[in-house]
VOFI-798988 format. One record per residue (C-alpha): z, x, y negated; residue in one letter. Coordinates in Angstrom, 2 decimals. Layout:
! residues N
(pt (Z,X,Y),"A");
...
This chain:
! residues 103
(pt (0.00,0.00,0.00),"X");
(pt (-0.97,1.33,-3.38),"X");
(pt (1.61,1.47,-6.17),"X");
(pt (0.33,-0.41,-9.17),"X");
(pt (2.00,-0.17,-12.54),"X");
(pt (1.89,-3.31,-14.59),"X");
(pt (1.26,-2.79,-18.28),"X");
(pt (1.81,-5.18,-21.11),"X");
(pt (0.34,-4.36,-24.51),"X");
(pt (2.79,-5.49,-27.18),"X");
(pt (0.83,-4.23,-30.18),"X");
(pt (-2.64,-2.88,-30.82),"X");
(pt (-3.80,-1.99,-34.31),"X");
(pt (-6.91,-3.64,-35.66),"X");
(pt (-9.79,-1.09,-35.70),"X");
(pt (-10.49,-1.77,-39.41),"X");
(pt (-6.83,-1.11,-40.19),"X");
(pt (-6.95,2.17,-38.27),"X");
(pt (-10.07,3.27,-40.17),"X");
(pt (-8.46,2.39,-43.50),"X");
(pt (-5.35,4.42,-42.59),"X");
(pt (-7.47,7.43,-41.60),"X");
(pt (-9.41,7.26,-44.85),"X");
(pt (-6.21,7.03,-46.94),"X");
(pt (-4.56,9.85,-44.96),"X");
(pt (-7.58,12.14,-45.51),"X");
(pt (-7.62,11.34,-49.25),"X");
(pt (-3.90,12.01,-49.56),"X");
(pt (-4.19,15.25,-47.59),"X");
(pt (-6.89,16.57,-49.94),"X");
(pt (-4.84,15.60,-52.99),"X");
(pt (-1.76,17.35,-51.57),"X");
(pt (-3.70,20.55,-50.87),"X");
(pt (-4.45,20.78,-54.60),"X");
(pt (-0.74,20.35,-55.44),"X");
(pt (0.72,23.08,-53.24),"X");
(pt (3.76,24.88,-54.62),"X");
(pt (4.21,22.39,-57.46),"X");
(pt (7.38,20.46,-58.19),"X");
(pt (7.13,16.78,-57.29),"X");
(pt (9.04,13.56,-56.84),"X");
(pt (8.07,11.66,-53.70),"X");
(pt (8.99,8.04,-53.10),"X");
(pt (8.71,6.47,-49.66),"X");
(pt (7.84,2.90,-48.79),"X");
(pt (11.48,2.14,-47.95),"X");
(pt (12.62,3.23,-51.43),"X");
(pt (13.98,6.72,-50.78),"X");
(pt (13.16,9.36,-53.40),"X");
(pt (12.99,13.13,-52.89),"X");
(pt (12.46,15.90,-55.44),"X");
(pt (11.39,19.40,-54.66),"X");
(pt (8.41,21.70,-54.26),"X");
(pt (5.46,20.74,-52.08),"X");
(pt (5.28,23.53,-49.50),"X");
(pt (2.66,22.29,-47.06),"X");
(pt (0.83,19.50,-45.28),"X");
(pt (-0.71,19.28,-41.82),"X");
(pt (-2.46,15.92,-41.84),"X");
(pt (0.57,14.03,-40.50),"X");
(pt (3.37,15.24,-42.75),"X");
(pt (3.95,16.58,-46.24),"X");
(pt (6.63,19.27,-46.34),"X");
(pt (8.83,19.39,-49.43),"X");
(pt (11.29,22.20,-50.16),"X");
(pt (14.46,20.76,-51.68),"X");
(pt (18.16,21.41,-52.11),"X");
(pt (20.27,19.17,-49.87),"X");
(pt (24.01,18.54,-50.13),"X");
(pt (26.15,19.85,-47.30),"X");
(pt (28.33,17.06,-45.94),"X");
(pt (31.75,18.47,-45.18),"X");
(pt (34.73,16.42,-44.02),"X");
(pt (37.40,19.09,-44.56),"X");
(pt (39.31,19.01,-47.85),"X");
(pt (39.20,22.77,-48.47),"X");
(pt (35.41,22.65,-49.07),"X");
(pt (35.69,21.22,-52.57),"X");
(pt (33.51,21.11,-54.76),"X");
(pt (30.55,20.22,-52.53),"X");
(pt (28.30,23.05,-51.42),"X");
(pt (24.54,22.83,-51.10),"X");
(pt (21.98,24.08,-48.60),"X");
(pt (19.24,26.10,-50.26),"X");
(pt (15.56,25.81,-49.36),"X");
(pt (15.73,22.90,-46.94),"X");
(pt (12.22,21.80,-45.96),"X");
(pt (11.92,18.08,-45.27),"X");
(pt (8.93,16.71,-43.34),"X");
(pt (7.88,13.33,-44.75),"X");
(pt (5.41,11.18,-42.83),"X");
(pt (2.21,10.62,-44.83),"X");
(pt (2.04,6.95,-43.80),"X");
(pt (5.50,6.34,-45.33),"X");
(pt (4.62,7.65,-48.79),"X");
(pt (4.41,5.23,-51.68),"X");
(pt (4.07,7.58,-54.65),"X");
(pt (3.92,11.29,-55.43),"X");
(pt (4.57,12.38,-59.01),"X");
(pt (4.15,15.96,-60.18),"X");
(pt (7.04,17.18,-62.33),"X");
(pt (6.28,19.57,-65.16),"X");
(pt (8.90,21.67,-66.99),"X");
């Protein structure tokens, strides 16, 4: 007797939607390549905002170098300390806006 695996598709993207996403991703990737090593504010679709320096992109993510607070639960670490040069990968499909920041 042959083992058969049953499959149930719960979601399949519309082909036009997929093509639109690819087109937007390519356009965003080209724009980001021209903004390398510049300070920027990036807002995601869910409302989070990040500030830092654009350090790279690979077609799926934009990488932003930022300073992130170190969360410490012990009382003797006051005032708060910060990590330097943290690189956050942000998914291109989650981006709502990218604003370049000039001094």
